[in-house]
DOBARO-539238 format. One record per atom (N, C-alpha, C): y, x, z; residue number from 1; chain. Coordinates in nm, 4 decimals, decimal comma. Example, Ala and Ser with C-alpha at 12.3 -4.5 7.8 and 13.67 -1.06 7.14 Angstrom:
BEGIN
        v        u        w   i ch
  -0,5690   1,3190   0,7800   1  A
  -0,4500   1,2300   0,7800   1  A
  -0,3300   1,3200   0,7800   1  A
  -0,2250   1,2850   0,7080   2  A
  -0,1060   1,3670   0,7140   2  A
   0,0030   1,2900   0,7870   2  A
This chain:
BEGIN
        v        u        w   i ch
   9,1099  -1,1844  10,0430   1  A
   8,9790  -1,1270  10,0173   1  A
   8,9946  -0,9843   9,9670   1  A
   8,9042  -0,9018  10,0130   2  A
   8,9090  -0,7634   9,9687   2  A
   8,8188  -0,7459   9,8469   2  A
   8,8509  -0,6416   9,7683   3  A
   8,7727  -0,6147   9,6478   3  A
   8,6617  -0,5129   9,6740   3  A
   8,6314  -0,4884   9,8016   4  A
   8,5289  -0,3899   9,8382   4  A
   8,3887  -0,4393   9,8073   4  A
   8,2927  -0,3576   9,8467   5  A
   8,1518  -0,3920   9,8237   5  A
   8,1102  -0,5106   9,9093   5  A
   8,0161  -0,5847   9,8555   6  A
   7,9588  -0,6968   9,9305   6  A
   7,8471  -0,6419  10,0196   6  A
   7,8684  -0,6463  10,1491   7  A
   7,7713  -0,5921  10,2430   7  A
   7,6869  -0,7074  10,2964   7  A
   7,5559  -0,6945  10,2756   8  A
   7,4644  -0,7979  10,3220   8  A
   7,4061  -0,7574  10,4567   8  A
   7,3786  -0,8562  10,5378   9  A
   7,3121  -0,8290  10,6649   9  A
   7,1652  -0,7991  10,6392   9  A
   7,1203  -0,6882  10,6918  10  A
   6,9787  -0,6549  10,6806  10  A
   6,9186  -0,6675  10,8187  10  A
   6,8224  -0,7563  10,8287  11  A
   6,7582  -0,7759  10,9594  11  A
   6,6417  -0,6801  10,9710  11  A
   6,6194  -0,6315  11,0906  12  A
   6,5071  -0,5415  11,1152  12  A
   6,3782  -0,6226  11,1180  12  A
   6,2762  -0,5594  11,0678  13  A
   6,1454  -0,6238  11,0699  13  A
   6,0888  -0,6127  11,2110  13  A
   6,0512  -0,7232  11,2656  14  A
   5,9968  -0,7258  11,4009  14  A
   5,8452  -0,7229  11,3918  14  A
   5,7847  -0,6237  11,4575  15  A
   5,6392  -0,6119  11,4579  15  A
   5,5842  -0,6758  11,5837  15  A
   5,4779  -0,7490  11,5659  16  A
   5,4165  -0,8158  11,6802  16  A
   5,3210  -0,7206  11,7511  16  A
   5,2815  -0,7543  11,8701  17  A
   5,1933  -0,6699  11,9516  17  A
   5,0574  -0,6465  11,8834  17  A
   4,9877  -0,7503  11,8331  18  A
   4,8577  -0,7236  11,7693  18  A
   4,8700  -0,6318  11,6484  18  A
   4,9791  -0,6415  11,5755  19  A
   4,9977  -0,5558  11,4587  19  A
   5,0183  -0,4114  11,5010  19  A
   5,0811  -0,3888  11,6148  20  A
   5,1004  -0,2531  11,6628  20  A
   4,9695  -0,1924  11,7120  20  A
   4,8864  -0,2742  11,7734  21  A
   4,7598  -0,2252  11,8263  21  A
   4,6605  -0,2011  11,7131  21  A
   4,6523  -0,2884  11,6173  22  A
   4,5571  -0,2793  11,5074  22  A
   4,6334  -0,2651  11,3756  22  A
   4,6614  -0,1404  11,3318  23  A
   4,7414  -0,1233  11,2108  23  A
   4,6672  -0,1604  11,0820  23  A
   4,5340  -0,1638  11,0857  24  A
   4,4585  -0,1985  10,9666  24  A
   4,4379  -0,3489  10,9624  24  A
   4,4837  -0,4101  10,8555  25  A
   4,4696  -0,5549  10,8446  25  A
   4,3257  -0,5936  10,8155  25  A
   4,2583  -0,5139  10,7333  26  A
   4,1201  -0,5446  10,6985  26  A
   4,0319  -0,4270  10,7398  26  A
   3,9928  -0,4274  10,8655  27  A
   3,9178  -0,3160  10,9230  27  A
   3,7800  -0,3003  10,8572  27  A
   3,7166  -0,4094  10,8209  28  A
   3,5840  -0,4025  10,7596  28  A
   3,5901  -0,3348  10,6224  28  A
   3,6975  -0,3600  10,5483  29  A
   3,7118  -0,2966  10,4175  29  A
   3,7263  -0,1457  10,4333  29  A
   3,7993  -0,1024  10,5345  30  A
   3,8160   0,0408  10,5595  30  A
   3,6823   0,1033  10,5969  30  A
   3,6036   0,0342  10,6788  31  A
   3,4719   0,0846  10,7163  31  A
   3,3819   0,0977  10,5938  31  A
   3,3877  -0,0002  10,5031  32  A
   3,3073   0,0053  10,3805  32  A
   3,3492   0,1220  10,2927  32  A
   3,4801   0,1487  10,2838  33  A
   3,5276   0,2604  10,2034  33  A
   3,4812   0,3933  10,2613  33  A
   3,4778   0,4038  10,3930  34  A
   3,4313   0,5272  10,4565  34  A
   3,2827   0,5476  10,4284  34  A
   3,2030   0,4408  10,4402  35  A
   3,0603   0,4510  10,4111  35  A
   3,0378   0,4870  10,2649  35  A
   3,1166   0,4282  10,1765  36  A
   3,1024   0,4544  10,0337  36  A
   3,1388   0,5991  10,0019  36  A
   3,2428   0,6495  10,0658  37  A
   3,2832   0,7884  10,0436  37  A
   3,1763   0,8840  10,0952  37  A
   3,1144   0,8503  10,2073  38  A
   3,0074   0,9337  10,2621  38  A
   2,8882   0,9363  10,1661  38  A
   2,8557   0,8223  10,1084  39  A
   2,7477   0,8179  10,0101  39  A
   2,7781   0,9034   9,8878  39  A
   2,9032   0,9011   9,8440  40  A
   2,9437   0,9840   9,7313  40  A
   2,9324   1,1318   9,7624  40  A
   2,9695   1,1696   9,8840  41  A
   2,9588   1,3100   9,9232  41  A
   2,8133   1,3546   9,9288  41  A
   2,7246   1,2668   9,9744  42  A
   2,5821   1,3007   9,9799  42  A
   2,5277   1,3239   9,8395  42  A
   2,5627   1,2358   9,7462  43  A
   2,5168   1,2544   9,6082  43  A
   2,5786   1,3785   9,5451  43  A
   2,7033   1,4085   9,5796  44  A
   2,7675   1,5280   9,5250  44  A
   2,6971   1,6548   9,5742  44  A
   2,6665   1,6605   9,7029  45  A
   2,5963   1,7768   9,7581  45  A
   2,4565   1,7870   9,6980  45  A
   2,3905   1,6727   9,6824  46  A
   2,2566   1,6729   9,6218  46  A
   2,2619   1,7253   9,4783  46  A
   2,3638   1,6864   9,4037  47  A
   2,3731   1,7335   9,2653  47  A
   2,3951   1,8844   9,2604  47  A
   2,4743   1,9378   9,3542  48  A
   2,4947   2,0827   9,3571  48  A
   2,3672   2,1566   9,3955  48  A
   2,2921   2,1009   9,4903  49  A
   2,1650   2,1627   9,5300  49  A
   2,0648   2,1564   9,4149  49  A
   2,0563   2,0434   9,3485  50  A
   1,9641   2,0307   9,2349  50  A
   2,0007   2,1283   9,1234  50  A
   2,1292   2,1424   9,0943  51  A
   2,1723   2,2353   8,9904  51  A
   2,1392   2,3790   9,0298  51  A
   2,1602   2,4133   9,1569  52  A
   2,1279   2,5490   9,2025  52  A
   1,9784   2,5757   9,1922  52  A
   1,8963   2,4781   9,2316  53  A
   1,7520   2,4959   9,2192  53  A
   1,7100   2,5116   9,0729  53  A
   1,7736   2,4366   8,9842  54  A
   1,7415   2,4487   8,8421  54  A
   1,7783   2,5842   8,7860  54  A
   1,8950   2,6349   8,8241  55  A
   1,9384   2,7669   8,7747  55  A
   1,8521   2,8774   8,8331  55  A
   1,8208   2,8688   8,9619  56  A
   1,7367   2,9711   9,0257  56  A
   1,5969   2,9715   8,9663  56  A
   1,5384   2,8530   8,9495  57  A
   1,4020   2,8494   8,8947  57  A
   1,3997   2,8940   8,7483  57  A
   1,5050   2,8685   8,6741  58  A
   1,5116   2,9171   8,5351  58  A
   1,5334   3,0680   8,5320  58  A
   1,6165   3,1174   8,6241  59  A
   1,6446   3,2612   8,6266  59  A
   1,5238   3,3448   8,6643  59  A
   1,4456   3,2984   8,7602  60  A
   1,3257   3,3709   8,8024  60  A
   1,2028   3,3294   8,7225  60  A
   1,2194   3,2346   8,6312  61  A
   1,1115   3,1870   8,5453  61  A
   0,9929   3,1357   8,6274  61  A
   1,0240   3,0545   8,7307  62  A
   0,9210   2,9931   8,8129  62  A
   0,9498   2,8442   8,8237  62  A
   0,8495   2,7699   8,8658  63  A
   0,8673   2,6260   8,8858  63  A
   0,8697   2,5986   9,0358  63  A
   0,9845   2,5564   9,0876  64  A
   0,9968   2,5193   9,2284  64  A
   0,9691   2,3695   9,2406  64  A
   0,8447   2,3322   9,2553  65  A
   0,7955   2,1937   9,2640  65  A
   0,8195   2,1153   9,1359  65  A
   0,9264   2,1420   9,0653  66  A
   0,9549   2,0780   8,9359  66  A
   0,9958   2,1856   8,8365  66  A
   0,9912   2,1492   8,7090  67  A
   1,0388   2,2415   8,6057  67  A
   1,1915   2,2519   8,6129  67  A
   1,2487   2,3619   8,5645  68  A
   1,3946   2,3798   8,5712  68  A
   1,4744   2,2679   8,5031  68  A
   1,4246   2,2183   8,3922  69  A
   1,4965   2,1110   8,3227  69  A
   1,4991   1,9835   8,4066  69  A
   1,3925   1,9581   8,4812  70  A
   1,3897   1,8400   8,5676  70  A
   1,4931   1,8511   8,6791  70  A
   1,5090   1,9718   8,7360  71  A
   1,6120   1,9910   8,8386  71  A
   1,7510   1,9659   8,7817  71  A
   1,7745   2,0146   8,6622  72  A
   1,9068   1,9958   8,6017  72  A
   1,9322   1,8491   8,5665  72  A
   1,8282   1,7787   8,5231  73  A
   1,8443   1,6355   8,4971  73  A
   1,8704   1,5583   8,6269  73  A
   1,8026   1,5970   8,7351  74  A
   1,8305   1,5352   8,8654  74  A
   1,9744   1,5619   8,9092  74  A
   2,0249   1,6820   8,8795  75  A
   2,1630   1,7149   8,9142  75  A
   2,2604   1,6260   8,8374  75  A
   2,2313   1,6009   8,7114  76  A
   2,3182   1,5148   8,6303  76  A
   2,3157   1,3713   8,6835  76  A
   2,1958   1,3214   8,7160  77  A
   2,1841   1,1841   8,7673  77  A
   2,2578   1,1701   8,9009  77  A
   2,2398   1,2670   8,9907  78  A
   2,3078   1,2608   9,1204  78  A
   2,4592   1,2714   9,1022  78  A
   2,5039   1,3523   9,0064  79  A
   2,6475   1,3632   8,9795  79  A
   2,7059   1,2345   8,9259  79  A
   2,6310   1,1666   8,8421  80  A
   2,6784   1,0387   8,7886  80  A
   2,6792   0,9326   8,8988  80  A
   2,5825   0,9370   8,9884  81  A
   2,5761   0,8389   9,0968  81  A
   2,6891   0,8556   9,1988  81  A
   2,7484   0,9735   9,2071  82  A
   2,8567   0,9918   9,3041  82  A
   2,9911   0,9442   9,2487  82  A
   3,0018   0,9203   9,1194  83  A
   3,1303   0,8799   9,0595  83  A
   3,1809   0,7433   9,1048  83  A
   3,0987   0,6389   9,1134  84  A
   3,1533   0,5086   9,1552  84  A
   3,2153   0,5089   9,2938  84  A
   3,1635   0,5893   9,3849  85  A
   3,2217   0,5909   9,5191  85  A
   3,3614   0,6506   9,5162  85  A
   3,3848   0,7499   9,4332  86  A
   3,5185   0,8070   9,4240  86  A
   3,6149   0,7096   9,3567  86  A
   3,5662   0,6331   9,2616  87  A
   3,6517   0,5308   9,1997  87  A
   3,6929   0,4268   9,3025  87  A
   3,5997   0,3873   9,3899  88  A
   3,6297   0,2876   9,4915  88  A
   3,7323   0,3401   9,5909  88  A
   3,7159   0,4639   9,6344  89  A
   3,8084   0,5209   9,7312  89  A
   3,9470   0,5377   9,6702  89  A
   3,9544   0,5770   9,5443  90  A
   4,0836   0,5951   9,4794  90  A
   4,1497   0,4620   9,4415  90  A
   4,0764   0,3533   9,4495  91  A
   4,1324   0,2226   9,4201  91  A
   4,1284   0,1850   9,2735  91  A
   4,0512   0,2576   9,1941  92  A
   4,0421   0,2251   9,0516  92  A
   3,9614   0,0983   9,0319  92  A
   3,8571   0,0815   9,1103  93  A
   3,7775  -0,0406   9,1024  93  A
   3,7546  -0,0910   9,2437  93  A
   3,7069  -0,2125   9,2555  94  A
   3,6811  -0,2695   9,3866  94  A
   3,5351  -0,3091   9,3970  94  A
   3,4866  -0,3126   9,5181  95  A
   3,3453  -0,3493   9,5396  95  A
   3,3292  -0,4985   9,5400  95  A
């Protein structure tokens, strides 16, 4: 017997045809994550638009359909609503 290293046989992982064609095991979960991320982006854009409207209406001292404070509060609410979708996409929480 030699005192060399013990070499183990490593077998290659064999991939089946369906696994090669469909790499996503849970396609519906991926679709849900994409929809959730899109919803988060919509709320994020809405919060930026609301904040811009609030700053513009405060700067010009006019009311654009709502008072400036209402626009800023809407921006905060929309910003908070976009957070759960980012948590889901990052894998911090699950739906």
